[in-house]
VMD Tcl script that draws the C-alpha trace (Angstrom):
set ca {
  {36.31 -13.96 56.93}
  {33.15 -12.08 57.82}
  {29.95 -13.13 56.09}
  {29.12 -10.86 53.15}
  {32.72 -9.72 52.52}
  {33.74 -9.97 48.86}
  {36.99 -11.40 47.60}
  {38.74 -10.27 44.41}
  {38.86 -12.44 41.31}
  {42.53 -13.27 41.87}
  {41.64 -14.96 45.15}
  {38.79 -16.80 43.43}
  {41.15 -18.34 40.88}
  {44.08 -18.90 43.19}
  {41.92 -20.69 45.72}
  {40.77 -23.20 43.14}
  {44.29 -23.77 41.89}
  {45.27 -24.67 45.44}
  {42.51 -27.27 45.85}
  {43.63 -30.86 46.50}
  {43.25 -33.54 43.87}
  {39.86 -34.64 45.19}
  {38.37 -31.44 43.82}
  {39.50 -32.47 40.37}
  {41.37 -29.21 39.63}
  {44.81 -29.48 41.19}
  {47.44 -30.91 38.84}
  {51.16 -31.50 38.75}
  {53.41 -28.86 37.27}
  {53.92 -30.86 34.08}
  {50.22 -31.38 33.49}
  {48.84 -29.18 30.67}
  {45.66 -28.67 32.73}
  {47.58 -27.26 35.70}
  {46.21 -23.92 36.85}
  {42.91 -24.33 35.02}
  {40.64 -21.32 35.26}
  {37.29 -22.21 36.88}
  {35.58 -20.01 34.29}
  {36.71 -22.47 31.60}
  {34.52 -25.18 33.11}
  {31.18 -25.82 31.35}
  {29.35 -26.54 34.62}
  {28.84 -24.31 37.60}
  {31.52 -24.64 40.29}
  {31.11 -23.37 43.85}
  {33.78 -24.02 46.49}
  {33.46 -23.23 50.19}
  {36.32 -23.33 52.73}
  {36.42 -25.03 56.13}
  {34.21 -22.29 57.57}
  {31.54 -22.68 54.91}
  {32.43 -19.40 53.20}
  {32.43 -19.31 49.41}
  {35.90 -18.89 47.93}
  {35.07 -19.81 44.32}
  {32.00 -18.98 42.26}
  {32.68 -19.39 38.55}
  {30.96 -17.78 35.60}
  {28.75 -20.80 34.90}
  {27.54 -20.82 38.52}
  {26.70 -17.13 38.27}
  {24.75 -17.77 35.07}
  {22.86 -20.78 36.41}
  {21.92 -19.18 39.72}
  {21.48 -15.63 38.35}
  {23.67 -14.45 41.26}
  {26.59 -12.06 40.62}
  {29.94 -13.51 41.64}
  {30.72 -10.48 43.79}
  {27.57 -11.11 45.82}
  {28.44 -14.77 46.42}
  {32.16 -14.65 47.25}
  {32.79 -14.43 50.98}
  {29.23 -15.30 51.97}
  {28.12 -18.58 53.53}
  {27.36 -21.46 51.20}
  {23.74 -21.43 52.34}
  {23.39 -17.75 51.47}
  {25.16 -18.06 48.11}
  {23.17 -21.19 47.21}
  {19.78 -21.06 48.97}
  {18.78 -24.49 47.74}
  {15.62 -26.36 48.68}
  {14.45 -29.87 47.86}
  {11.20 -30.54 46.03}
  {9.33 -30.59 49.37}
  {10.51 -27.09 50.28}
  {13.13 -28.14 52.87}
  {16.45 -26.30 52.98}
  {19.06 -28.60 51.50}
  {21.99 -27.47 53.64}
  {20.03 -28.12 56.83}
  {19.25 -31.64 55.62}
  {22.75 -32.56 54.45}
  {24.80 -30.65 57.06}
  {28.16 -31.15 55.29}
  {30.28 -29.69 58.12}
  {28.51 -31.24 61.07}
  {27.12 -34.47 59.66}
  {28.61 -37.94 59.47}
  {32.40 -37.81 59.38}
  {32.53 -40.70 56.89}
  {30.35 -38.99 54.29}
  {32.26 -38.05 51.13}
  {29.60 -36.10 49.24}
  {26.11 -35.93 47.80}
  {24.98 -37.56 44.55}
  {23.42 -35.41 41.83}
  {19.78 -34.50 42.42}
  {17.16 -31.96 41.41}
  {16.97 -28.98 43.76}
  {15.20 -25.64 43.61}
  {16.60 -22.12 43.60}
  {14.52 -19.13 44.74}
  {11.65 -18.66 42.33}
  {11.24 -22.39 41.78}
  {13.99 -22.74 39.15}
  {15.37 -26.29 39.02}
  {19.07 -27.06 39.04}
  {21.08 -30.29 39.19}
  {23.41 -30.27 42.19}
  {26.12 -32.64 43.38}
  {28.67 -32.09 46.15}
  {32.08 -33.43 47.20}
  {33.41 -33.20 50.77}
  {37.20 -32.81 50.78}
  {38.87 -34.00 54.00}
  {42.54 -34.22 54.92}
  {41.90 -37.60 56.53}
  {39.07 -40.12 55.96}
  {37.14 -39.04 59.07}
  {38.61 -35.57 59.52}
  {36.71 -32.28 59.31}
  {35.62 -30.92 55.93}
  {38.30 -28.60 54.54}
  {36.64 -27.87 51.23}
  {33.09 -28.24 50.01}
  {33.03 -28.53 46.23}
  {29.59 -28.12 44.61}
  {28.80 -28.74 40.95}
  {25.78 -27.10 39.30}
  {24.13 -27.94 36.01}
  {21.05 -26.61 34.30}
  {18.13 -28.94 33.66}
  {17.53 -27.89 30.05}
  {19.19 -30.98 28.52}
  {17.31 -33.31 30.84}
  {14.06 -31.49 30.10}
  {14.63 -31.92 26.37}
  {15.25 -35.64 26.88}
  {12.13 -35.99 29.01}
  {10.11 -34.08 26.41}
  {11.44 -36.32 23.66}
  {10.45 -39.40 25.64}
  {7.01 -37.95 26.31}
  {6.56 -37.22 22.59}
  {7.65 -40.76 21.76}
  {5.11 -42.24 24.18}
  {2.35 -39.98 22.85}
  {3.17 -40.87 19.24}
  {3.28 -44.58 19.99}
  {-0.03 -44.42 21.86}
  {-1.65 -42.55 18.97}
  {-0.24 -44.81 16.28}
  {-1.20 -47.99 18.15}
  {-4.70 -46.93 19.12}
  {-6.08 -46.64 15.58}
  {-5.02 -50.06 14.20}
  {-5.72 -51.88 17.44}
  {-9.21 -50.37 17.57}
  {-9.79 -51.57 14.02}
  {-8.45 -55.05 14.76}
  {-10.54 -55.34 17.91}
  {-13.68 -54.05 16.19}
  {-13.51 -56.31 13.15}
  {-12.57 -59.46 15.06}
  {-15.33 -58.89 17.62}
  {-17.83 -58.31 14.83}
  {-16.79 -61.45 12.96}
  {-16.93 -63.59 16.07}
  {-20.37 -62.30 17.04}
  {-22.00 -62.26 13.60}
  {-19.98 -64.62 11.44}
  {-22.98 -66.17 9.70}
  {-24.46 -62.83 8.69}
  {-21.59 -61.84 6.39}
  {-20.81 -62.98 2.90}
  {-17.43 -64.42 2.02}
  {-16.44 -61.17 0.28}
  {-17.34 -59.15 3.37}
  {-15.37 -61.52 5.61}
  {-12.36 -61.30 3.29}
  {-12.48 -57.48 3.30}
  {-12.57 -57.34 7.08}
  {-9.79 -59.90 7.45}
  {-7.62 -58.02 4.93}
  {-8.15 -54.85 6.95}
  {-7.16 -56.69 10.15}
  {-4.05 -58.03 8.40}
  {-3.04 -54.56 7.14}
  {-3.50 -53.02 10.59}
  {-1.53 -55.84 12.20}
  {1.31 -55.14 9.74}
  {1.14 -51.46 10.68}
  {1.55 -52.33 14.36}
  {4.44 -54.67 13.53}
  {6.22 -51.92 11.57}
  {5.80 -49.47 14.44}
  {7.23 -51.92 16.95}
  {10.17 -52.59 14.61}
  {10.80 -48.83 14.36}
  {10.76 -48.47 18.14}
  {13.26 -51.32 18.51}
  {15.50 -49.69 15.90}
  {15.36 -46.36 17.73}
  {16.26 -48.08 21.00}
  {19.25 -49.80 19.41}
  {20.42 -46.63 17.64}
  {20.17 -44.49 20.78}
  {22.03 -47.07 22.88}
  {24.68 -47.75 20.24}
  {23.64 -51.42 19.99}
  {22.56 -51.52 16.36}
  {24.05 -54.75 15.01}
  {25.27 -55.00 11.43}
  {25.69 -58.29 9.59}
  {27.85 -57.29 6.65}
  {27.52 -59.24 3.43}
  {28.12 -58.45 -0.23}
  {25.27 -56.21 -1.37}
  {24.20 -55.60 -4.95}
  {22.85 -52.09 -4.45}
  {21.51 -51.84 -8.02}
  {19.47 -55.02 -7.63}
  {18.17 -53.78 -4.27}
  {16.96 -50.54 -5.85}
  {15.25 -52.44 -8.67}
  {13.42 -54.64 -6.15}
  {12.01 -51.60 -4.36}
  {10.95 -49.96 -7.62}
  {9.19 -53.17 -8.69}
  {7.42 -53.35 -5.33}
  {6.05 -49.83 -5.83}
  {4.90 -50.55 -9.36}
  {3.25 -53.77 -8.17}
  {1.33 -51.66 -5.64}
  {-0.13 -49.45 -8.34}
  {2.55 -46.86 -9.10}
  {3.23 -46.25 -12.78}
  {6.60 -47.61 -14.00}
  {7.14 -44.21 -15.66}
  {7.19 -42.66 -12.18}
  {10.70 -44.06 -11.55}
  {14.02 -43.43 -13.27}
  {17.06 -45.45 -12.20}
  {20.54 -44.39 -13.26}
  {23.59 -46.49 -12.46}
  {27.14 -45.39 -13.15}
  {29.51 -48.30 -13.53}
  {31.77 -49.71 -12.34}
  {30.48 -49.79 -8.77}
  {32.79 -50.94 -5.97}
  {31.95 -54.20 -4.21}
  {29.83 -53.09 -1.27}
  {29.84 -54.93 2.05}
  {26.90 -53.91 4.23}
  {23.92 -55.29 6.10}
  {21.46 -56.11 3.27}
  {18.38 -55.88 5.51}
  {19.43 -52.47 6.83}
  {20.22 -51.22 3.30}
  {16.75 -52.37 2.24}
  {15.30 -50.44 5.16}
  {17.12 -47.27 4.10}
  {16.05 -47.60 0.45}
  {12.49 -48.45 1.41}
  {12.15 -45.37 3.64}
  {13.67 -42.99 1.09}
  {11.61 -44.26 -1.84}
  {8.40 -44.33 0.17}
  {9.14 -40.79 1.33}
  {9.66 -39.64 -2.28}
  {6.50 -41.36 -3.52}
  {4.28 -40.24 -0.64}
  {5.46 -36.66 -0.19}
  {6.98 -35.87 -3.58}
  {5.59 -35.46 -7.05}
  {6.63 -36.18 -10.62}
  {9.47 -38.54 -11.47}
  {11.40 -40.20 -8.66}
  {15.03 -40.46 -9.77}
  {17.44 -42.90 -8.14}
  {21.11 -42.48 -9.04}
  {23.77 -45.00 -8.00}
  {27.41 -44.10 -8.45}
  {30.87 -44.71 -6.96}
  {32.06 -42.05 -4.56}
  {34.87 -41.44 -2.06}
  {34.01 -42.90 1.31}
  {33.30 -40.33 4.02}
  {36.48 -39.16 5.79}
  {38.47 -42.02 4.24}
  {40.45 -40.85 1.23}
  {42.00 -44.28 0.69}
  {38.67 -46.12 0.53}
  {35.93 -46.08 -2.06}
  {32.23 -46.00 -1.40}
  {28.83 -46.13 -3.06}
  {26.53 -43.09 -3.28}
  {22.77 -43.39 -3.74}
  {20.71 -40.29 -4.50}
  {16.90 -40.29 -4.34}
  {15.17 -37.16 -5.65}
  {11.68 -36.11 -6.70}
  {10.00 -33.16 -8.41}
  {7.63 -32.15 -5.63}
  {7.51 -28.97 -3.55}
  {10.67 -29.99 -1.70}
  {11.62 -29.24 1.89}
  {11.59 -25.64 3.16}
  {15.03 -24.22 3.81}
  {14.26 -23.60 7.47}
  {13.33 -27.28 7.94}
  {16.48 -28.77 6.40}
  {18.22 -29.05 9.76}
  {15.32 -30.96 11.36}
  {14.67 -33.55 8.66}
  {16.58 -36.34 10.44}
  {15.19 -35.64 13.91}
  {12.49 -37.66 15.61}
  {8.87 -36.96 14.71}
  {9.70 -34.64 11.81}
  {6.97 -34.82 9.20}
  {7.27 -33.11 5.85}
  {3.51 -33.07 5.41}
  {0.33 -34.27 7.05}
  {0.14 -37.35 4.84}
  {0.60 -39.96 7.56}
  {3.72 -41.55 8.96}
  {5.20 -41.59 12.44}
  {8.03 -39.16 11.72}
  {10.58 -41.78 12.76}
  {11.67 -43.17 9.37}
  {14.34 -40.61 8.46}
  {15.74 -40.64 12.00}
  {16.21 -44.41 11.67}
  {17.68 -44.02 8.16}
  {20.33 -41.63 9.48}
  {21.16 -43.99 12.35}
  {21.58 -46.96 10.02}
  {23.76 -45.06 7.53}
  {26.00 -43.70 10.29}
  {26.27 -47.15 11.88}
  {27.79 -48.28 8.57}
  {30.29 -45.42 8.78}
  {28.48 -43.48 6.07}
  {26.84 -40.09 5.74}
  {23.45 -38.87 4.57}
  {22.43 -35.37 3.48}
  {19.31 -33.62 2.24}
  {19.17 -30.84 -0.32}
  {16.95 -29.38 -3.00}
  {16.79 -31.48 -6.17}
  {17.43 -29.97 -9.63}
  {13.72 -30.47 -10.38}
  {12.73 -28.52 -7.28}
  {11.87 -31.43 -4.98}
  {13.76 -33.07 -2.14}
  {17.06 -34.85 -2.73}
  {18.46 -37.37 -0.26}
  {21.97 -38.68 -0.81}
  {23.73 -41.28 1.29}
  {27.22 -42.71 0.90}
  {28.25 -46.10 2.27}
  {31.92 -47.07 2.49}
  {32.94 -50.41 0.95}
  {33.90 -51.71 4.42}
  {35.07 -55.17 3.44}
  {35.63 -57.48 6.43}
  {39.10 -57.34 7.91}
  {39.93 -60.92 6.90}
  {39.41 -59.96 3.23}
  {41.44 -56.76 3.41}
}
mol new
graphics top color blue
foreach p $ca { graphics top sphere $p radius 0.5 }
foreach p [lrange $ca 0 end-1] q [lrange $ca 1 end] { graphics top cylinder $p $q radius 0.2 }
display resetview
């Protein structure tokens, strides 16, 4: 076929249906995926024949490259995909799929540039009739870099947040310890105690941040371990309320309601404490008025034959804006400028979901924020 000649859509689809199994699209007659339309694929697909002429250019490829299908079909692969590496070298000249090593089976995914400097992720498969025979089909997969960019941005934000959160307490620790070591005799016992208490508080802040980072790592990698034991959720709530009142909060600030009988809950007690601690601290720090904690039995999420325990924490503050509801459980979300790393609610959601539960946020009857999580009973299998 002459370079630049267009092929109709029927040829585009039929050519892909005729590809051998290595291309990943040919199927047996009884396979429900037989005859799949290339336009159904989420990634860009470009296929060139033994002469290097494009015989398939699906909708995703046209969208990613901003090249109309009619302009790509029938042209050479180098003209349809004028790719360059990050050093400005033409990719097809470097890889030479038709004239290169006869044992090469493809190219791993890498970042390449389209005209205008737009990045795209490209991988290629060389289809041969025999292991060292000539290339009969060149199958190229294209993906946008938006998802990778979002991941890289998230990692960059995490590093920036960690650096910021570590710098302040470590500067304080370094300053006070250096001052005490250099001028110990000049300070009174009360002054020494104040500085050491500040160092201790800042060290605890660093420890909490490191613990949060470890939790995020385990949640993201699916390695969050749960050590299920019987948990008295009412007693756990009371402990957290008492801790807040011991730290200066008025006992009248908290209202605990428990609806009996509660099912016997099997969960990781340390992780449940972490969830309760984050939600109550969030209500106290960002909310106003009475903080109400309600504990009640509830159907377990997506399990009609299993019971669960629901805990609702609400306040009477300004609440969360409607447009922010969908971002509450994402990393670095902060409801106000009153401190915090913005990681607590992300970790809370990960812990609840690791237990097989659900967590939601809504507006409380008193106008503030209302967080509600449900944990299934989840008794160990040997007790079932």
